[in-house]
C-alpha positions in Angstrom: 0.0 0.0 0.0 1.3 3.4 -0.9 2.4 5.7 2.0 0.7 9.0 2.3 2.4 12.2 3.5 0.4 15.3 4.1 2.3 18.6 4.1 0.2 21.6 4.9 0.0 24.9 6.8 -0.1 24.1 10.6 -2.3 22.6 12.0 -4.1 21.5 8.8 -2.0 18.4 8.2 -2.5 17.1 11.7 -6.2 17.9 11.5 -6.6 15.9 8.4 -4.8 13.0 9.9 -7.1 13.2 13.0 -10.2 13.2 10.7 -9.0 10.0 9.1 -8.4 8.5 12.4 -11.9 9.4 13.4 -13.5 8.1 10.2 -11.6 4.8 10.3 -11.7 4.2 14.1 -8.0 4.4 14.3 -5.1 5.7 12.2 -4.3 3.5 9.2 -0.6 2.6 8.8 1.9 4.7 6.8 0.2 8.1 7.0 2.6 10.9 8.0 2.1 14.6 8.4 4.2 17.7 8.3 2.7 20.9 9.8 4.5 23.8 8.3 4.6 26.7 10.7 5.2 30.4 9.7 8.7 30.4 11.3 9.9 27.1 9.9 13.2 26.6 8.1 12.2 25.4 4.6 15.5 23.6 4.1 15.1 21.6 7.3 11.5 20.8 6.3 12.6 19.5 2.9 15.2 17.2 4.6 12.5 16.0 7.1 10.1 15.5 4.2 12.6 13.3 2.4 13.2 11.2 5.5 9.4 10.8 5.9 9.0 9.7 2.3 11.6 7.0 2.9 9.9 5.9 6.1 6.4 5.8 4.5 7.1 4.6 1.0 5.8 1.1 0.2 6.2 -1.2 -2.9 3.8 1.0 -4.9 5.3 4.2 -3.8 4.1 7.3 -1.9 1.5 10.0 -2.4 2.2 13.5 -1.1 -0.8 15.7 -0.5 -0.4 19.5 0.1 -2.8 22.3 0.6 -2.2 25.4 -1.6 -0.2 25.6 -4.8 2.6 28.2 -4.6 2.7 28.3 -0.8 5.6 27.0 1.4 4.1 23.6 2.1 3.5 23.0 -1.6 7.0 24.1 -2.5 8.4 21.7 0.1 6.2 18.9 -1.3 7.3 19.9 -4.9 10.9 18.9 -4.0 9.7 15.3 -3.5 8.0 15.1 -7.0 11.2 14.1 -8.7 11.7 11.1 -6.4 11.0 7.7 -8.0 7.5 6.4 -7.2 6.3 9.6 -5.6 3.4 11.7 -6.7 2.4 15.1 -5.4 -1.1 16.6 -5.4 -2.1 20.1 -4.4 -5.4 21.2 -3.1 -5.9 18.5 -0.5 -9.3 18.2 1.1 -10.9 15.5 3.3 -12.7 13.8 0.4 -9.4 13.5 -1.5 -7.7 12.1 1.6 -10.4 9.6 2.2 -10.3 8.4 -1.4 -6.5 8.2 -1.2 -6.7 6.0 1.9 -9.4 3.9 0.3 -7.4 3.2 -2.9 -3.8 3.1 -1.6 -3.4 -0.6 -2.6 -3.8 0.3 -6.3 -1.0 1.2 -8.7 0.3 4.7 -7.9 -1.1 6.4 -11.0 -4.6 4.9 -10.4 -4.3 6.1 -6.8 -3.6 9.7 -8.1 -6.7 9.5 -10.4 -8.9 8.3 -7.6 -7.7 10.9 -5.1 -8.2 13.7 -7.7 -11.7 12.4 -8.4 -12.5 12.3 -4.7 -11.3 15.9 -4.3 -13.6 17.2 -7.0 -16.6 14.9 -6.4 -16.5 15.8 -2.7 -17.2 19.5 -3.3 -20.9 20.4 -3.6 -23.2 23.3 -3.0 -25.6 22.6 -0.3 -29.0 24.4 -0.3 -32.6 24.0 -1.0 -32.0 24.2 -4.8 -29.3 21.6 -4.8 -30.3 18.4 -6.6 -29.9 15.2 -4.6 -26.7 13.3 -5.1 -26.8 10.1 -7.0 -25.0 7.3 -5.0 -22.5 5.2 -7.0 -23.2 1.6 -7.4 -20.9 -1.0 -5.8 -19.8 -2.2 -9.2 -18.7 1.3 -10.3 -15.4 0.7 -8.4 -15.8 3.8 -6.3 -16.0 4.0 -2.5 -19.5 3.7 -1.3 -21.0 6.8 0.2 -21.1 7.2 4.0 -24.9 7.7 4.1 -27.2 4.9 2.8 -29.0 5.8 -0.5 -32.4 6.0 1.3 -31.1 8.7 3.7 -33.0 11.9 3.0 -31.1 15.2 2.6 -33.1 16.4 5.6 -31.0 14.0 7.7 -28.1 16.3 7.3 -28.3 18.8 10.1 -26.3 22.1 9.8 -23.5 22.4 12.3 -24.5 26.0 13.1 -27.9 27.5 13.8 -29.3 29.8 11.1 -28.9 32.8 13.4 -25.1 32.2 14.0 -22.9 35.2 13.4 -20.4 34.2 10.6 -18.8 37.6 10.2 -15.2 38.1 10.9 -14.5 39.7 14.2 -12.3 42.8 14.3 -9.6 41.1 16.5 -9.3 37.9 14.5 -6.9 37.1 11.7 -8.4 36.7 8.2 -7.1 35.5 4.8 
């Protein structure tokens, strides 16, 4: 099974790993993280990333997932792209990571395709005008959805009440 290394702005990499641990009821083997802090030394991070790839790499290689193209974590990850049997994908999200874990026993290029498909298929608008999702069939080769097909969209309860204040506060950091 391919090893997976997540390199992202702190604490995003660890948060993604913790989500996978929650979803699977424990952390699957060969998943590593590097949380890149604002004050890190990129040269040291590249050296650490190389050692993590060697530790995580399996017979079908390793997949590196990073958050934002052009940012320091992606630049660190990009240094690994020239290694044999290592692929690097930018724009990691939880659906991409779940799909990568699900298909890590496949050949590396297939794993890349499945992870990219998971990333894009996992992004949806949610609202009253959103059409219901069509669940893939078991023979389609995709991971089955977490909710059974008979689950109604009303079963999804929003995490915040409608009256929640989502405006950025004056004393908080923004993008």
